[in-house]
VOPAGU-2260 file (C-alpha; in pm, 1 decimal, decimal comma):
REM VOPAGU-2260
SITE   aa  ch    i         X         Y         Z
SITE  UNK   A    0    4696,5  -13821,0    -813,0
SITE  UNK   A    1    4404,3  -14064,2    -787,1
SITE  UNK   A    2    4617,7  -14343,8    -929,9
SITE  UNK   A    3    4885,5  -14268,1    -668,1
SITE  UNK   A    4    4642,1  -14288,4    -377,1
SITE  UNK   A    5    4483,0  -14603,9    -520,5
SITE  UNK   A    6    4822,0  -14771,2    -541,5
SITE  UNK   A    7    4908,0  -14656,6    -190,5
SITE  UNK   A    8    4581,3  -14797,4     -56,5
SITE  UNK   A    9    4651,9  -15135,0    -218,2
SITE  UNK   A   10    5001,6  -15140,8     -64,9
SITE  UNK   A   11    4867,7  -15055,9     280,2
SITE  UNK   A   12    4594,0  -15317,8     260,7
SITE  UNK   A   13    4838,9  -15583,2     144,0
SITE  UNK   A   14    5083,8  -15485,2     415,1
SITE  UNK   A   15    4819,4  -15532,3     681,6
SITE  UNK   A   16    4723,6  -15869,9     543,1
SITE  UNK   A   17    5081,1  -15990,4     508,3
SITE  UNK   A   18    5217,0  -15859,7     837,9
SITE  UNK   A   19    5359,1  -16133,4    1053,2
SITE  UNK   A   20    5182,7  -16207,2    1378,4
SITE  UNK   A   21    5411,9  -16324,2    1656,7
SITE  UNK   A   22    5376,1  -16663,2    1818,5
SITE  UNK   A   23    5543,1  -16747,0    2149,8
SITE  UNK   A   24    5628,7  -17073,8    2318,7
SITE  UNK   A   25    5825,5  -17184,8    2624,5
SITE  UNK   A   26    5969,7  -17530,2    2678,6
SITE  UNK   A   27    6240,4  -17712,2    2871,5
SITE  UNK   A   28    6529,4  -17869,9    2681,3
SITE  UNK   A   29    6728,5  -18162,4    2825,6
SITE  UNK   A   30    6480,9  -18182,2    3111,9
SITE  UNK   A   31    6627,5  -18512,3    3233,9
SITE  UNK   A   32    6989,8  -18393,7    3231,5
SITE  UNK   A   33    7187,9  -18225,8    3508,0
SITE  UNK   A   34    7168,5  -17901,0    3309,3
SITE  UNK   A   35    6807,5  -17852,2    3195,1
SITE  UNK   A   36    6753,7  -17542,3    2983,0
SITE  UNK   A   37    6446,7  -17320,6    2997,6
SITE  UNK   A   38    6393,2  -17177,4    2649,8
SITE  UNK   A   39    6163,8  -16917,4    2494,8
SITE  UNK   A   40    6069,8  -16889,7    2127,1
SITE  UNK   A   41    5920,1  -16609,2    1920,1
SITE  UNK   A   42    5817,8  -16692,6    1564,2
SITE  UNK   A   43    5596,1  -16583,6    1273,9
SITE  UNK   A   44    5245,7  -16724,5    1268,9
SITE  UNK   A   45    4940,0  -16677,3    1053,2
SITE  UNK   A   46    4711,1  -16742,1    1348,9
SITE  UNK   A   47    4482,2  -16453,8    1441,7
SITE  UNK   A   48    4423,1  -16541,2    1803,4
SITE  UNK   A   49    4418,5  -16304,2    2097,7
SITE  UNK   A   50    4769,6  -16189,8    2194,8
SITE  UNK   A   51    4885,5  -16169,1    2554,9
SITE  UNK   A   52    5173,7  -16000,2    2734,8
SITE  UNK   A   53    5478,1  -16226,3    2761,7
SITE  UNK   A   54    5793,2  -16153,8    2958,2
SITE  UNK   A   55    5625,0  -15900,0    3183,3
SITE  UNK   A   56    5690,0  -15870,0    3557,5
SITE  UNK   A   57    5658,6  -15611,1    3832,9
SITE  UNK   A   58    5953,0  -15412,3    3693,9
SITE  UNK   A   59    5966,7  -15466,4    3319,6
SITE  UNK   A   60    5724,2  -15441,5    3030,9
SITE  UNK   A   61    5647,6  -15745,0    2820,0
SITE  UNK   A   62    5559,8  -15779,9    2453,0
SITE  UNK   A   63    5245,9  -15893,8    2272,2
SITE  UNK   A   64    5244,0  -16247,3    2133,9
SITE  UNK   A   65    5010,6  -16540,8    2077,8
SITE  UNK   A   66    5110,3  -16814,9    2315,3
SITE  UNK   A   67    5155,5  -17159,3    2156,1
SITE  UNK   A   68    5034,3  -17039,3    1815,2
SITE  UNK   A   69    5089,5  -17260,0    1512,2
SITE  UNK   A   70    5418,6  -17177,1    1332,0
SITE  UNK   A   71    5424,4  -17071,2     968,8
SITE  UNK   A   72    5498,8  -17327,9     699,5
SITE  UNK   A   73    5787,9  -17148,5     528,3
SITE  UNK   A   74    6157,6  -17155,7     616,2
SITE  UNK   A   75    6272,8  -16866,4     833,4
SITE  UNK   A   76    6605,5  -16723,7     944,8
SITE  UNK   A   77    6694,1  -16793,4    1308,0
SITE  UNK   A   78    6833,4  -16556,1    1569,3
SITE  UNK   A   79    6970,8  -16710,4    1889,3
SITE  UNK   A   80    6982,2  -16481,7    2195,7
SITE  UNK   A   81    7205,1  -16499,5    2504,5
SITE  UNK   A   82    7137,9  -16293,0    2819,1
SITE  UNK   A   83    7390,1  -16129,0    3050,6
SITE  UNK   A   84    7506,5  -16236,9    3396,2
SITE  UNK   A   85    7208,7  -16258,4    3631,3
SITE  UNK   A   86    6964,6  -16197,6    3346,0
SITE  UNK   A   87    6714,3  -16416,7    3165,7
SITE  UNK   A   88    6534,9  -16471,0    2835,9
SITE  UNK   A   89    6306,2  -16172,3    2901,1
SITE  UNK   A   90    6587,7  -15916,5    2881,1
SITE  UNK   A   91    6586,5  -15891,7    2501,1
SITE  UNK   A   92    6218,3  -15968,3    2449,1
SITE  UNK   A   93    6172,4  -15632,0    2274,3
SITE  UNK   A   94    6428,6  -15732,2    2010,2
SITE  UNK   A   95    6294,3  -16085,7    1980,0
SITE  UNK   A   96    5940,4  -15964,1    1916,8
SITE  UNK   A   97    6040,5  -15715,6    1646,8
SITE  UNK   A   98    6268,1  -15963,3    1470,4
SITE  UNK   A   99    5983,7  -16217,2    1468,2
SITE  UNK   A  100    5768,9  -15952,1    1300,4
SITE  UNK   A  101    6035,6  -15941,9    1028,3
SITE  UNK   A  102    5999,1  -16313,5     971,1
SITE  UNK   A  103    6271,5  -16447,6    1201,4
SITE  UNK   A  104    6245,4  -16734,4    1444,3
SITE  UNK   A  105    6405,2  -16609,5    1765,9
SITE  UNK   A  106    6522,0  -16842,4    2042,4
SITE  UNK   A  107    6654,0  -16752,1    2387,2
SITE  UNK   A  108    6765,7  -16968,0    2676,5
SITE  UNK   A  109    6828,0  -16918,9    3049,1
SITE  UNK   A  110    7190,9  -17015,2    3114,6
SITE  UNK   A  111    7206,2  -17220,5    3438,5
SITE  UNK   A  112    7417,3  -17064,0    3711,7
SITE  UNK   A  113    7417,8  -16718,0    3556,2
SITE  UNK   A  114    7046,8  -16650,1    3527,1
SITE  UNK   A  115    6801,5  -16467,8    3752,9
SITE  UNK   A  116    6646,8  -16773,5    3915,6
SITE  UNK   A  117    6951,7  -17001,7    3908,5
SITE  UNK   A  118    7278,8  -16883,2    4061,5
SITE  UNK   A  119    7395,8  -17234,2    4148,8
SITE  UNK   A  120    7770,7  -17211,2    4212,4
SITE  UNK   A  121    7887,8  -17515,8    4018,4
SITE  UNK   A  122    7686,3  -17426,4    3709,1
SITE  UNK   A  123    7808,0  -17066,1    3718,1
SITE  UNK   A  124    8169,3  -17184,7    3725,4
SITE  UNK   A  125    8119,6  -17388,6    3408,0
SITE  UNK   A  126    8130,8  -17078,2    3192,3
SITE  UNK   A  127    8229,1  -17275,0    2881,6
SITE  UNK   A  128    7886,5  -17440,1    2881,8
SITE  UNK   A  129    7710,7  -17112,8    2798,7
SITE  UNK   A  130    7786,0  -17128,9    2423,1
SITE  UNK   A  131    7707,9  -17500,2    2430,4
SITE  UNK   A  132    7359,0  -17413,8    2561,0
SITE  UNK   A  133    7289,8  -17224,7    2237,5
SITE  UNK   A  134    7442,6  -17499,1    2024,4
SITE  UNK   A  135    7212,0  -17755,5    2186,1
SITE  UNK   A  136    6912,1  -17526,2    2139,1
SITE  UNK   A  137    7000,5  -17474,0    1772,9
SITE  UNK   A  138    7029,6  -17847,4    1707,6
SITE  UNK   A  139    6695,0  -17909,4    1875,9
SITE  UNK   A  140    6515,1  -17643,1    1672,0
SITE  UNK   A  141    6653,8  -17778,9    1345,4
SITE  UNK   A  142    6502,7  -18120,4    1412,3
SITE  UNK   A  143    6172,4  -18009,7    1568,9
SITE  UNK   A  144    6008,3  -17756,9    1333,6
SITE  UNK   A  145    5674,6  -17804,9    1508,4
SITE  UNK   A  146    5802,9  -17582,9    1790,1
SITE  UNK   A  147    5862,6  -17259,4    1598,5
SITE  UNK   A  148    5875,5  -17345,3    1229,1
SITE  UNK   A  149    6137,0  -17452,7     978,5
SITE  UNK   A  150    6480,5  -17294,8    1021,2
SITE  UNK   A  151    6670,8  -17190,9     709,6
SITE  UNK   A  152    7010,6  -17353,5     779,3
SITE  UNK   A  153    7189,7  -17092,3     570,3
SITE  UNK   A  154    7046,7  -16800,4     770,1
SITE  UNK   A  155    7137,7  -16848,0    1135,6
SITE  UNK   A  156    7275,0  -16573,4    1360,4
SITE  UNK   A  157    7333,7  -16511,4    1731,5
SITE  UNK   A  158    7315,2  -16199,8    1948,8
SITE  UNK   A  159    7407,8  -16149,5    2313,1
SITE  UNK   A  160    7419,8  -15876,8    2575,8
SITE  UNK   A  161    7702,7  -15838,0    2828,0
SITE  UNK   A  162    7812,3  -16192,4    2922,6
SITE  UNK   A  163    7582,7  -16298,3    2640,1
SITE  UNK   A  164    7804,0  -16098,0    2404,3
SITE  UNK   A  165    8101,4  -16301,6    2525,8
SITE  UNK   A  166    7894,9  -16615,5    2463,9
SITE  UNK   A  167    7819,6  -16540,6    2098,5
SITE  UNK   A  168    8181,6  -16442,1    2027,6
SITE  UNK   A  169    8276,2  -16787,7    2154,7
SITE  UNK   A  170    8034,5  -16931,1    1898,3
SITE  UNK   A  171    8199,4  -16717,8    1629,3
SITE  UNK   A  172    8542,4  -16863,8    1706,2
SITE  UNK   A  173    8692,6  -16651,2    1982,9
SITE  UNK   A  174    8927,8  -16845,1    2212,3
SITE  UNK   A  175    8946,0  -16748,0    2579,9
SITE  UNK   A  176    9276,1  -16753,5    2768,4
SITE  UNK   A  177    9248,7  -16768,7    3146,7
SITE  UNK   A  178    9612,5  -16660,5    3182,2
SITE  UNK   A  179    9561,0  -16359,0    2959,4
SITE  UNK   A  180    9239,8  -16266,2    3138,2
SITE  UNK   A  181    9381,8  -16288,6    3491,5
SITE  UNK   A  182    9692,8  -16094,6    3394,6
SITE  UNK   A  183    9476,6  -15820,6    3242,1
SITE  UNK   A  184    9266,7  -15808,8    3558,8
SITE  UNK   A  185    9577,5  -15705,4    3753,2
SITE  UNK   A  186    9574,2  -15384,2    3549,0
SITE  UNK   A  187    9197,8  -15334,6    3503,7
SITE  UNK   A  188    9074,3  -15435,2    3847,5
SITE  UNK   A  189    8744,7  -15242,7    3820,4
SITE  UNK   A  190    8613,3  -15440,3    3522,3
SITE  UNK   A  191    8295,2  -15628,6    3603,9
SITE  UNK   A  192    8432,0  -15951,2    3461,7
SITE  UNK   A  193    8734,3  -15928,5    3691,0
SITE  UNK   A  194    8510,7  -15876,3    3993,8
SITE  UNK   A  195    8322,7  -16192,4    3895,7
SITE  UNK   A  196    8625,3  -16413,3    3840,3
SITE  UNK   A  197    8558,2  -16618,5    4154,9
SITE  UNK   A  198    8187,0  -16647,1    4079,4
SITE  UNK   A  199    8244,3  -16752,3    3717,3
SITE  UNK   A  200    8540,1  -16975,7    3797,0
SITE  UNK   A  201    8777,1  -16799,4    3559,6
SITE  UNK   A  202    9043,2  -16807,6    3832,7
SITE  UNK   A  203    9015,7  -17184,4    3882,5
SITE  UNK   A  204    9297,5  -17396,9    3731,4
SITE  UNK   A  205    9046,3  -17659,5    3617,1
SITE  UNK   A  206    8867,6  -17395,5    3405,3
SITE  UNK   A  207    9173,6  -17325,7    3193,3
SITE  UNK   A  208    9147,4  -17613,1    2945,2
SITE  UNK   A  209    8770,9  -17611,3    2880,0
SITE  UNK   A  210    8768,1  -17231,3    2840,9
SITE  UNK   A  211    9057,7  -17251,7    2593,3
SITE  UNK   A  212    8876,5  -17506,9    2375,2
SITE  UNK   A  213    8700,9  -17388,3    2060,9
SITE  UNK   A  214    8322,7  -17349,9    2082,8
SITE  UNK   A  215    8287,9  -17242,5    1720,1
SITE  UNK   A  216    7956,3  -17341,4    1563,3
SITE  UNK   A  217    7994,5  -17320,4    1187,0
SITE  UNK   A  218    7618,3  -17316,7    1139,1
SITE  UNK   A  219    7612,3  -16960,3    1272,6
SITE  UNK   A  220    7671,7  -16708,8     992,5
SITE  UNK   A  221    7677,5  -16375,2    1181,2
SITE  UNK   A  222    7687,6  -16247,6    1540,0
SITE  UNK   A  223    7587,1  -15930,2    1723,9
SITE  UNK   A  224    7766,7  -15827,8    2042,9
SITE  UNK   A  225    7576,7  -15586,0    2269,0
SITE  UNK   A  226    7808,1  -15410,7    2516,6
SITE  UNK   A  227    7992,2  -15733,2    2599,6
SITE  UNK   A  228    8212,0  -15809,1    2898,3
SITE  UNK   A  229    8511,5  -16042,9    2947,6
SITE  UNK   A  230    8624,9  -15952,0    2595,8
SITE  UNK   A  231    8984,0  -15894,7    2704,8
SITE  UNK   A  232    9029,8  -16264,3    2778,7
SITE  UNK   A  233    8993,0  -16350,9    2410,3
SITE  UNK   A  234    9323,4  -16396,5    2234,9
SITE  UNK   A  235    9373,4  -16137,7    1959,2
SITE  UNK   A  236    9497,3  -16415,5    1732,6
SITE  UNK   A  237    9168,7  -16604,7    1757,3
SITE  UNK   A  238    8960,7  -16289,2    1706,7
SITE  UNK   A  239    9163,9  -16208,4    1395,5
SITE  UNK   A  240    9068,6  -16551,8    1255,8
SITE  UNK   A  241    8692,0  -16506,1    1290,1
SITE  UNK   A  242    8541,5  -16558,4     946,6
SITE  UNK   A  243    8183,5  -16433,6     984,1
SITE  UNK   A  244    8046,1  -16077,1    1005,4
SITE  UNK   A  245    8035,1  -15927,0    1355,4
SITE  UNK   A  246    7834,9  -15623,3    1462,6
SITE  UNK   A  247    7983,5  -15473,3    1779,3
SITE  UNK   A  248    7758,9  -15230,9    1966,6
SITE  UNK   A  249    7883,7  -15041,7    2271,7
SITE  UNK   A  250    7706,8  -14810,4    2514,9
SITE  UNK   A  251    7792,4  -14444,4    2458,5
SITE  UNK   A  252    7732,5  -14371,2    2827,9
SITE  UNK   A  253    7952,5  -14655,4    2944,7
SITE  UNK   A  254    8044,9  -14762,6    3297,0
SITE  UNK   A  255    8349,0  -14859,9    3503,5
SITE  UNK   A  256    8221,4  -15219,7    3507,2
SITE  UNK   A  257    8183,2  -15251,7    3129,5
SITE  UNK   A  258    8367,1  -14963,7    2960,5
SITE  UNK   A  259    8303,0  -14978,4    2587,8
SITE  UNK   A  260    8656,0  -14857,6    2511,8
SITE  UNK   A  261    8817,6  -15152,7    2690,8
SITE  UNK   A  262    8563,8  -15425,7    2614,7
SITE  UNK   A  263    8371,6  -15365,4    2290,0
SITE  UNK   A  264    8660,9  -15153,4    2161,1
SITE  UNK   A  265    8912,2  -15431,9    2223,2
SITE  UNK   A  266    8689,9  -15681,9    2043,9
SITE  UNK   A  267    8639,6  -15454,5    1744,7
SITE  UNK   A  268    9008,6  -15366,6    1711,8
SITE  UNK   A  269    9101,3  -15736,2    1700,5
SITE  UNK   A  270    8848,3  -15848,2    1438,5
SITE  UNK   A  271    8918,3  -15870,3    1063,5
SITE  UNK   A  272    8858,8  -15527,5     908,7
SITE  UNK   A  273    8635,6  -15657,1     630,5
SITE  UNK   A  274    8401,6  -15841,5     867,7
SITE  UNK   A  275    8350,9  -15593,4    1150,0
SITE  UNK   A  276    8124,8  -15299,5    1220,2
SITE  UNK   A  277    8119,0  -15083,1    1532,6
SITE  UNK   A  278    7831,1  -14869,4    1657,2
SITE  UNK   A  279    7842,7  -14649,3    1966,2
SITE  UNK   A  280    7478,4  -14645,7    2074,7
SITE  UNK   A  281    7370,4  -14287,6    2141,7
SITE  UNK   A  282    7228,4  -14235,4    2489,6
SITE  UNK   A  283    7273,8  -14598,3    2593,4
SITE  UNK   A  284    7403,5  -14725,5    2925,6
SITE  UNK   A  285    7491,9  -15089,4    2978,1
SITE  UNK   A  286    7133,0  -15153,7    3088,7
SITE  UNK   A  287    6964,3  -14970,0    2801,1
SITE  UNK   A  288    6987,8  -15291,7    2599,9
SITE  UNK   A  289    6746,2  -15458,3    2842,5
SITE  UNK   A  290    6368,0  -15437,8    2827,1
SITE  UNK   A  291    6177,3  -15123,1    2913,9
SITE  UNK   A  292    6100,9  -15045,8    3276,9
SITE  UNK   A  293    5750,8  -14965,9    3392,8
SITE  UNK   A  294    5688,2  -14606,7    3504,6
SITE  UNK   A  295    5794,9  -14534,2    3860,8
SITE  UNK   A  296    5966,9  -14866,2    3929,9
SITE  UNK   A  297    6315,6  -14720,4    3970,9
SITE  UNK   A  298    6219,8  -14580,9    4312,3
SITE  UNK   A  299    6061,6  -14915,5    4401,4
SITE  UNK   A  300    6382,0  -15100,2    4314,1
SITE  UNK   A  301    6598,8  -14852,1    4505,7
SITE  UNK   A  302    6386,2  -14890,7    4816,3
SITE  UNK   A  303    6432,6  -15266,8    4810,3
SITE  UNK   A  304    6786,7  -15293,1    4671,0
SITE  UNK   A  305    6976,7  -14962,2    4687,0
SITE  UNK   A  306    7186,6  -14911,5    4375,5
SITE  UNK   A  307    6992,8  -15155,9    4157,3
SITE  UNK   A  308    6767,4  -14883,4    4020,6
SITE  UNK   A  309    7043,4  -14824,1    3767,0
SITE  UNK   A  310    6887,2  -15094,1    3548,7
SITE  UNK   A  311    6614,5  -14843,4    3457,6
SITE  UNK   A  312    6845,3  -14548,6    3382,7
SITE  UNK   A  313    6962,0  -14441,7    3041,0
SITE  UNK   A  314    7243,6  -14203,3    2959,7
SITE  UNK   A  315    7101,1  -13906,5    2774,9
SITE  UNK   A  316    6789,9  -13735,4    2647,2
SITE  UNK   A  317    6667,1  -14035,7    2448,1
SITE  UNK   A  318    6405,1  -14262,5    2599,8
SITE  UNK   A  319    6477,0  -14633,2    2622,9
SITE  UNK   A  320    6205,6  -14690,9    2364,3
SITE  UNK   A  321    6391,1  -14461,0    2121,9
SITE  UNK   A  322    6720,0  -14636,6    2198,6
SITE  UNK   A  323    6556,4  -14972,3    2130,7
SITE  UNK   A  324    6424,4  -14849,8    1796,9
SITE  UNK   A  325    6773,3  -14732,8    1705,4
SITE  UNK   A  326    6915,0  -15070,6    1805,8
SITE  UNK   A  327    6649,7  -15267,2    1619,9
SITE  UNK   A  328    6699,9  -15069,9    1298,3
SITE  UNK   A  329    7077,1  -15125,1    1304,6
SITE  UNK   A  330    7062,1  -15491,6    1406,1
SITE  UNK   A  331    6790,4  -15587,6    1157,2
SITE  UNK   A  332    6965,3  -15411,2     869,9
SITE  UNK   A  333    7294,0  -15583,2     957,4
SITE  UNK   A  334    7139,5  -15929,4     983,0
SITE  UNK   A  335    6921,4  -15893,2     674,9
SITE  UNK   A  336    7226,3  -15789,3     473,8
SITE  UNK   A  337    7471,9  -16045,9     607,0
SITE  UNK   A  338    7221,3  -16331,3     585,9
SITE  UNK   A  339    7103,3  -16215,2     242,4
SITE  UNK   A  340    6748,1  -16206,9     370,2
SITE  UNK   A  341    6461,3  -15994,3     244,0
SITE  UNK   A  342    6168,4  -15979,0     487,3
SITE  UNK   A  343    5841,2  -16069,4     314,0
SITE  UNK   A  344    5625,8  -15772,7     222,8
SITE  UNK   A  345    5460,6  -15637,2     531,1
SITE  UNK   A  346    5700,0  -15804,3     775,1
SITE  UNK   A  347    5956,9  -15524,7     756,7
SITE  UNK   A  348    5750,9  -15279,7     954,8
SITE  UNK   A  349    5919,1  -15141,1    1262,5
SITE  UNK   A  350    5664,0  -15228,4    1527,4
SITE  UNK   A  351    5637,6  -15107,1    1881,1
SITE  UNK   A  352    5867,9  -15265,1    2130,5
SITE  UNK   A  353    5588,1  -15318,8    2377,9
């Protein structure tokens, strides 16, 4: 018995010493171009400085991280993150922080035209540039390890929520057909993507060719789709040719805008059987994938923008924190397995999301 407790004490002490602290950095990519990209990075660090709350605002909780900490010296897997329409890099900060604790470098970008602080019409209607934003970010991180550390080029993945899910499927090899999409919208007029066709330019003739072009990035080895939209515009032939593992996660308490059966279900049904996995997320609405709301803010949101309080509502008895833990466990297991990655001892703990 004594030997057991002695061994346990050693393991616990080592785990505390080896646990990854999380560094955080923001920067602007292509600052001199007509499409500058605001990016956020979470990464392992051995620094022991004082953490601060990052990604917090009046509505949502942030996560603890050490701003501008020195990156670790080892190679790390990389997870690229894409937000949904009208969102921003903060939306999946809970996932980014926990994956960084597992030893991942995590990188998110605000997509111009479809982000919270930039709804510029022309940028929004260049939908095909969304996956290119992540490709540019990936290339930059590979050549500038001083930002977040050295990326293991054999262990790169991407995850996206809503329109971000569409974005990462583009990177996996999905090909989007404007004709197919618009024809489908005649039948499924209530889909959120169909309601946004003017805003996103998917009904513009000049969008047809660039949206049909392949955005496949062969450096990406696995993707995670979180309750995606616009899935029905992907050709089934292109989805059947995807050659990397895909985790498809849909909200159990789905909506008319993004019904999991029609969007995530369509994606899953079209993917190669040996490379796909589907999870219906218990208790999740479309907005449960976003960061946690502060107590009492739903009423505040409703008073200012009636109807928008839905972003803080979940679909069952589970709290959003519990839903996030469920999501993190599934996503991390999937990525660790598909990327053949074993988190260093102590970095596999399932930390708090806030």
